[in-house]
C-alpha positions as CSV (number, residue, x, y, z in Angstrom):
1,M,15.8,169.4,135.8
2,K,16.3,171.4,138.8
3,K,18.5,174.3,138.9
4,K,21.2,174.2,142.1
5,A,21.5,176.5,144.6
6,L,24.0,179.2,144.2
7,T,26.1,179.7,147.7
8,L,28.7,181.8,148.6
9,F,30.7,178.4,148.2
10,N,29.7,177.2,145.2
11,P,29.0,180.7,143.4
12,K,28.1,178.6,140.0
13,G,25.9,175.6,141.1
14,A,28.6,173.3,139.4
15,G,29.2,169.6,141.7
16,R,26.9,166.4,142.0
17,P,23.4,167.6,142.9
18,K,22.9,167.2,146.8
19,G,19.8,164.4,146.5
20,R,17.8,162.6,143.7
21,S,15.1,162.0,145.9
22,K,14.0,162.1,149.2
23,H,15.6,158.7,149.7
24,Y,19.0,159.2,148.5
25,I,22.1,158.2,151.0
26,P,24.6,160.9,150.9
27,H,28.3,160.0,149.9
28,I,29.2,160.6,153.4
29,K,31.8,158.7,155.7
30,R,29.6,156.2,157.8
31,E,29.2,155.6,161.4
32,A,31.6,153.4,162.8
33,L,30.8,149.8,163.8
34,P,31.6,148.9,166.9
35,A,33.1,145.5,167.8
36,K,30.7,142.2,167.6
37,T,28.0,144.2,166.5
38,P,25.0,143.2,163.9
39,V,24.0,145.2,161.1
40,H,20.5,145.8,159.1
41,I,21.3,146.1,155.0
42,T,18.8,147.2,152.5
43,I,19.8,147.1,148.8
44,K,17.4,148.6,147.2
45,I,17.6,147.9,143.1
46,N,17.0,149.5,139.8
47,K,14.0,149.7,137.8
48,E,15.4,147.7,135.0
49,Y,15.8,144.7,137.4
50,K,12.3,144.8,139.3
51,G,10.0,141.2,139.8
52,L,13.2,139.8,141.7
53,R,10.8,137.4,143.4
54,N,11.4,134.7,141.1
55,K,13.4,131.0,141.5
56,T,16.3,132.5,139.0
57,F,17.0,135.4,141.2
58,L,16.6,133.4,144.6
59,S,19.8,130.9,143.0
60,I,20.9,134.4,141.9
61,T,21.5,135.6,145.3
62,K,22.3,132.1,147.0
63,L,25.4,132.0,144.9
64,A,26.4,135.4,145.2
65,I,25.7,134.7,149.2
66,K,28.3,131.6,148.8
67,K,30.5,133.7,146.9
68,A,30.5,136.8,149.6
69,R,31.4,134.4,152.4
70,L,34.5,134.5,150.9
71,K,34.8,137.9,152.1
72,G,34.0,137.4,154.9
73,L,30.7,138.4,155.3
74,R,28.5,136.1,157.8
75,V,24.4,136.6,156.7
76,I,22.5,135.1,159.1
77,Y,19.1,135.9,157.4
78,F,17.7,137.7,154.2
79,T,14.3,138.2,152.3
80,I,13.8,139.1,148.8
81,Q,11.4,141.4,148.0
82,F,10.1,143.2,144.4
83,D,12.6,145.8,144.3
84,H,15.3,145.6,147.1
85,L,16.7,143.0,149.4
86,H,16.9,143.0,153.4
87,L,20.0,141.4,155.1
88,F,21.0,140.5,158.6
89,I,24.5,140.2,159.0
90,E,27.4,140.0,161.2
91,P,30.7,141.5,160.0
92,K,33.9,141.8,161.9
93,N,34.5,145.6,161.3
94,M,33.4,148.3,158.7
95,R,35.9,146.8,155.8
96,E,35.0,143.6,156.0
97,L,31.0,144.5,155.3
98,S,32.0,147.2,152.8
99,N,34.2,144.5,150.5
100,G,31.6,141.9,150.8
101,I,28.6,143.8,150.3
102,R,30.3,144.9,147.3
103,S,31.1,141.1,146.3
104,L,27.7,140.4,146.8
105,V,26.3,143.2,144.8
106,C,28.6,142.3,141.8
107,A,28.6,138.9,141.8
108,M,24.5,139.5,141.4
109,A,24.8,142.5,138.9
110,E,26.8,140.4,136.9
111,R,24.4,137.1,136.6
112,M,21.3,138.9,136.8
113,R,22.9,141.2,133.4
114,R,23.7,137.9,132.1
115,H,20.3,136.1,132.2
116,L,18.1,139.7,131.4
117,K,20.7,140.4,128.4
118,L,20.8,143.9,129.6
119,D,23.8,146.5,128.6
120,K,26.7,146.5,131.0
121,L,26.1,149.9,131.8
122,K,22.8,150.2,133.6
123,S,23.4,149.9,137.4
124,F,21.9,147.2,139.3
125,V,21.5,149.3,142.2
126,K,19.6,152.6,143.0
127,D,21.8,153.8,145.6
128,R,24.2,153.0,148.1
129,Y,22.9,150.5,150.5
130,H,21.3,151.6,154.0
131,L,23.2,150.8,156.7
132,H,21.7,150.0,160.6
133,I,24.0,149.2,163.0
134,L,22.2,147.7,166.1
135,K,23.2,148.1,169.4
136,T,20.7,146.8,171.9
137,P,18.8,143.7,171.8
138,R,15.7,145.4,171.3
139,E,16.6,146.8,167.9
140,V,18.2,143.3,167.0
141,K,15.0,141.6,167.8
142,N,12.9,144.4,166.0
143,A,15.0,144.2,162.8
144,I,14.7,140.3,162.8
145,K,11.1,141.0,163.0
146,Y,11.0,143.2,160.1
147,I,13.7,140.5,158.2
148,L,11.4,137.8,158.6
149,G,7.8,140.0,158.4
150,N,8.6,142.2,155.0
151,T,6.6,140.7,153.0
152,I,3.8,140.6,155.4
153,K,3.9,144.3,155.2
154,H,4.8,145.1,151.6
155,S,1.9,142.6,150.4
156,G,-0.6,141.7,153.1
157,V,-0.4,138.2,152.5
158,F,1.3,135.6,154.7
159,R,1.5,132.8,152.5
160,N,4.0,134.7,150.7
161,L,6.3,134.9,153.8
162,C,8.1,131.3,152.8
163,P,9.7,131.1,149.5
164,Y,12.1,134.2,149.4
165,T,12.7,134.8,153.3
166,F,15.5,132.7,154.5
167,T,17.5,132.1,158.0
168,F,20.0,129.8,158.8
169,K,17.6,127.5,160.6
170,K,15.7,126.4,157.1
171,P,17.5,123.4,155.6
172,E,17.3,124.7,151.9
173,S,19.0,127.9,153.0
174,F,22.4,126.5,152.4
175,A,24.4,129.5,152.4
176,L,23.4,130.9,155.7
177,E,25.4,130.7,158.5
178,P,24.0,130.4,162.7
179,P,24.7,133.7,164.7
180,R,28.0,133.8,166.9
181,F,27.6,137.6,168.2
182,W,26.0,137.8,171.4
183,L,23.4,140.6,170.4
184,S,22.2,137.9,167.1
185,N,22.3,134.7,169.5
186,S,20.3,136.0,172.7
187,C,17.8,133.4,174.9
188,F,15.1,135.8,174.1
189,L,15.0,135.3,170.2
190,S,14.7,131.6,170.2
191,K,11.5,131.8,170.8
192,L,11.1,134.4,167.2
193,I,12.8,132.4,165.2
194,V,11.5,129.9,162.7
């Protein structure tokens, strides 16, 4: 275990450690969310739940997205990877976003624990969700390309893209909604989205 750094303000080195890994997201206040701005969310899952690319977790995720819609979470695109999820979301405000993500994660965790018969004390998510606020059309385009092509990045194989990547245009994506914000619905995106 690492020794804590002693400072003038904390001579005993007490309190929560600053970071557990280089990818640790600190518990500080998040950036304000401008009106009608889409976001890209990454949720990392703990190692006990790894191997998410299966039909069981897919059905659990779809049910969780349906439940989160009741809290106002509008998911437009999502993809499931081996140990994390990417979501493209249109939130009204920060409170609605945090309530929706909390609802989504709780619903997935509850069903996964029941399915895998795991102890309730094991945390489902590895860390806080990563939030990227998309402010320009270029950022939106790049985020959608990244989400829809994330399987190729991780596996290097194109054929694995379809089963666990979902857009509002696919008929089996019953839990997803079409975009409403100007940035998400721009004409330049029509050729990009399958």
